[in-house]
C-alpha positions, 0 to 999 in steps of 0.5 A, spaced: 531 276 425 531 271 431 537 271 436 541 266 439 537 266 445 530 266 442 533 260 438 535 257 445 528 258 448 524 256 442 529 249 442 527 248 450 519 249 448 520 243 443 524 239 448 518 241 453 513 239 448 517 232 447 516 230 454 522 233 457 523 237 463 526 244 462 531 247 467 535 253 468 542 252 469 543 258 474 537 255 478 540 248 479 547 251 480 551 250 487 549 257 489 542 257 485 535 257 488 534 249 487 542 247 487 543 240 484 550 240 484 556 241 489 560 245 485 561 248 478 566 242 476 560 237 477 557 234 471 552 229 474 546 231 477 547 227 484 540 228 487 537 225 480 542 220 479 541 217 486 534 217 486 534 213 479 539 208 482 535 207 488 529 206 484 531 202 479 535 197 483 531 196 489 534 190 491 541 193 493 543 196 499 543 204 500 550 204 501 551 201 494 550 208 491 556 211 493 560 206 490 556 208 483 558 215 485 565 213 486 566 209 479 562 215 475 566 221 478 573 217 478 575 216 470 580 210 469 584 214 464 586 220 462 584 219 455 577 222 453 574 217 448 577 211 453 573 214 459 567 214 454 567 207 452 568 205 459 562 209 461 558 206 455 559 199 457 557 201 464 551 204 462 549 197 458 551 192 463 551 196 470 556 199 475 559 193 479 558 194 486 559 189 492 555 188 498 554 183 504 548 179 504 544 176 510 549 171 511 555 176 511 558 173 505 560 178 499 555 179 493 558 181 487 552 185 483 551 191 478 547 197 479 543 200 473 543 207 471 537 207 466 531 203 465 531 202 457 524 198 457 520 204 460 520 211 459 516 213 465 522 210 470 527 215 468 527 223 468 529 227 462 531 234 463 534 239 458 538 244 462 540 251 458 546 255 460 549 250 465 556 253 467 562 249 468 569 250 471 573 250 465 581 249 464 581 256 462 575 260 463 568 258 465 564 255 460 556 254 458 554 250 453 547 252 450 543 246 452 545 239 456 540 233 456 540 229 462 537 222 463 537 221 471 542 226 472 547 224 467 549 228 461 547 224 455 547 230 449 550 237 448 547 242 443 550 248 441 546 253 437 548 259 433 544 265 431 540 264 424 540 271 423 548 272 424 551 272 417 558 272 420 557 265 424 554 258 422 553 251 424 561 250 423 562 255 429 558 251 433 562 245 431 568 248 433 565 251 440 564 243 441 571 242 440 573 247 445 569 244 450 571 237 449 578 240 451 576 245 456 570 241 460 572 234 458 569 231 464 562 233 461 563 229 455 565 222 459 558 221 458 556 224 452 552 220 447 550 225 442 553 232 440 548 237 436 550 243 432 545 248 429 543 255 427 536 253 427 534 252 420 540 247 419 542 242 424 547 236 425 548 230 430 555 227 431 558 222 435 564 224 440 569 223 435 566 225 429 569 230 424 565 235 420 563 230 415 560 225 420 555 230 423 549 229 419 542 231 419 536 228 422 530 228 417 525 224 421 520 224 427 517 217 428 519 213 422 523 214 415 516 215 412 514 221 416 520 226 413 516 233 415 517 239 411 519 244 417 522 251 417 527 249 422 531 242 422 532 243 429 525 242 430 525 235 426 531 233 430 529 235 437 522 232 436 525 226 432 532 224 435 530 226 442 523 223 442 524 220 449 523 212 447 527 213 441 533 216 444 533 210 449 533 205 443 538 209 440 543 209 446 542 202 447 542 199 440 545 204 435 552 206 438 559 203 436 566 203 438 571 201 433 579 201 433 583 202 427 589 200 431 591 207 433 585 210 435 578 208 437 572 211 433 565 212 436 560 211 431 552 212 431 547 210 426 544 215 421 536 216 421 536 212 415 540 206 419 536 207 425 529 207 422 531 201 418 534 197 423 528 198 428 523 196 422 527 190 420 527 187 427 520 188 428 519 184 421 524 179 423 520 178 430 514 177 427 516 172 421 520 168 426 514 166 431 513 159 432 507 157 429 504 160 422 499 166 425 492 165 424 491 173 424 492 177 418 499 179 415 502 185 418 504 191 415 512 193 415 515 198 411 516 195 404 511 190 405 507 185 409 509 180 414 506 174 415 507 172 422 511 165 423 512 165 415 520 165 417 520 171 411 522 177 414 524 181 407 530 185 405 533 191 406 536 195 400 543 199 401 546 203 396 554 204 396 557 208 402 550 208 406 553 204 412 551 197 411 556 194 416 553 199 422 546 197 420 548 190 420 551 190 427 546 194 430 540 189 427 544 183 430 545 187 437 538 189 437 535 182 435 539 178 440 536 182 445 529 181 443 526 175 448 521 173 443 527 171 439 530 166 444 537 167 443 538 166 436 544 164 432 546 169 426 549 167 420 552 173 416 554 171 409 558 176 404 560 175 397 567 179 397 573 178 401 574 186 403 566 186 406 568 180 410 573 183 413 570 189 414 564 186 417 568 182 422 572 188 424 565 191 426 562 186 429 568 184 433 569 191 436 561 191 438 562 187 445 557 192 449 552 192 443 552 184 442 553 182 449 558 177 447 566 176 446 568 177 439 568 171 434 575 169 434 579 167 428 578 160 428 571 160 429 570 164 423 574 159 419 570 153 422 563 157 420 566 158 413 567 150 412 560 149 415 557 153 409 562 150 404 560 143 406 552 145 406 553 148 399 557 142 397 551 137 399 555 135 406 552 135 413 
C-alpha cells in the first residue's frame, strides 16, 4: 500500500504537471541551500514577493516594497479571520502605499500582489515539508501552495493504507495548525484534506460538513473517473488560470452578527457562474452578431440576442453564493460597460438572504453595500413598472 510520503510525492508530481514549480521545504529554509526565508517564523517568501511587486507595479518607487512588506507582516488584529478578510481586500484592491512624486507632493497609490489577468506574470510554487515555528512545537504542513511568495493554500495528507486514520484526521490537524501557526492562515484561500482516494476542500472557517469534493477539471461536463480524488482536485481546482479566477471571484465573507464566516464556491457553482458570465457577455453585445450562435453549457447563445439563458438550482445548492459570484464577476467584465443588475425574488426570506449576502460582499462587488432605503426605492420602481407606471 502507498505510504503518506509516497502520496505526497505523487501529489507534487500532479502539481508539476499542472505547471507549478515544486520546491522542497528544507532547501528554502533559513539554513537551506537556497534560503528564501529570514527565519522559521516567516510564512512569506520574500524574494518572490518582492520580485512580483516590482514587476507588477513598475510605476512605483522601489522603496514602496518595504511598505507592502510591513503591511503584510504586521496583522492589524489578534483575530485570524479578521486578518484573513483584511488580506483578501488588499489582494483584490491593492496594498496602500505612499511616495513623493516628481513635484515633491505625496501620492497615494496601491501595489498589486497578483496579476489576475495573466497566469504567466505570476510564480506558482508548491512546497512540501515547510517547517514553521509553532506556539508549542515546530509544525510542517505537507504541501503549501504559493503564488508570488504568498501561501494561498495548505494541503494535509494522510496515508490511504493506514486503517487507523482518515481525512478527518487531516481536518483535525489543520485545526491544530490554525491555532499554533496562525500566521500561515492569514493569507489562506483554501484548505485541502485527503487520503488520496478521497479529497475535500474547504474555507478557513468551514466545519467538516463544509469540506466538499472537487469533481471536475476544466468544466462541469468533464467529471473524470480517476482512481484518486486528489488528482482531480489538483488538476482541476489548482489549475493555475482557474485558481486565479477562484481567488478573485469566488470567495465571500458573511457576518451573522456574532462571527464572520468565510464561504467559497463549490465546483458546481464555480463552473456554472463562469459559463453564465460567458453567455451573458455574448448575449449582451450591442449588435446582433452576424456570426453563428456559440455553444454554452445548456444551449446555444446568439451574440447580441440579449438572451443569456437560465441556471437551474435545486434546494440547498447555494443559490445566494452563485448569484453573488455571478454579479461580482459580471460587474468586472469590461465588455459589460459597468452594468446595472436587478435581482427579483418571490419570497421574503430569500429576499433577506440575498440582501445580506450581497451586502457582505464588498470586496467581490467592489462597491459599498446597498442601503435599506435604496432597496425600498428599487421595490417601488419595480411595483410601478408592473402596474404600468413609468
